[in-house]
N, C-alpha and C positions, 0 to 999 in steps of 0.2 A: 547319910543313911542309906542302907541297902535292904531290899527285900528280895529273897531268893526262893525260888521253888525248884527242888531237884527231884527228878524221877529217874529210877534206875531199874533195869538197864535202859539205855537209850533205844528207841524204836529201831534205829539203823545199826545196832551194834554188830549184826552178823554173826553173832555167836549162837550156837545151838544150845538149848536147854537140856543138857544131858541128865542132870539130877532134878529136873523140874524147874518151873518158873521161880525166880527170886525177885519179886517186885517189891520196891519200897518207895516211899514218898516222904518228903519233909519240907516244911517252910522254915525260913529263917530271917531274921532281922537284926541289925545292928549298925553301929557307927564305924567310921573310918576317917583317919586324919593323916596328912602327909606333909612333909617339909622338904624343901629344896635348899641346899646350902653349899657354899663353896668349899672345894677340897683342893688347894693349890690350884693348878691349871685345869682341874676336872670339877665335876659337879657331883654332889652327893644327894641321895633321896632316901629319906627315912619315913616309913609308912607303918602305921599301927591300924590294925583292922580286927574286929571281933564281931560275932554274931551269936544269937541265941536261937537254937533250933527248936521248933515246937510243932505240934499236930503231926507227929512222925507216925508212920505206919510201917511195920516190919524193920525197924531200925532204932537205935537208942536215940534220945534227946539229950541236949546239953549246950555247954558253951564252947565255942571254938575261937582261937585268937592267933593272929600272926603278927610277927614283928619283922619287917623286911628293910634291909640296907642295900642300896645300890650305889655303885660309883660308876660314872660314864664320862665321856668327853663333854665338855661344856657346850651348850648350844651356841651356834655362830650368832653374833650380835646382828640386829636388823640392819638392812642396808641404810646409808645416809640418804635422806630425802632432800633434794634441792628445792629452795623456795622460789617459785616463780611469781613474778608480779605481772599482772594483766592490767592493761589500762583500758 
């Protein structure tokens, strides 16, 4: 579950307000789920994320969603640990 507060423009954007200030604000909350799975010698990651925007000022409200698929080299296996016996 995510809670996001977005304020635009960022305070340090460095852009001049030629046409006047455009300030907006929105809050959002929503779920996210991801799965890691093997793809041959690689690994895949499938992620689904969605959130509902609310309490918006100077911008529209609504639902946003993303489906992301990434394929990358598989993580290296952890090093083998030797078992030491202490007397």
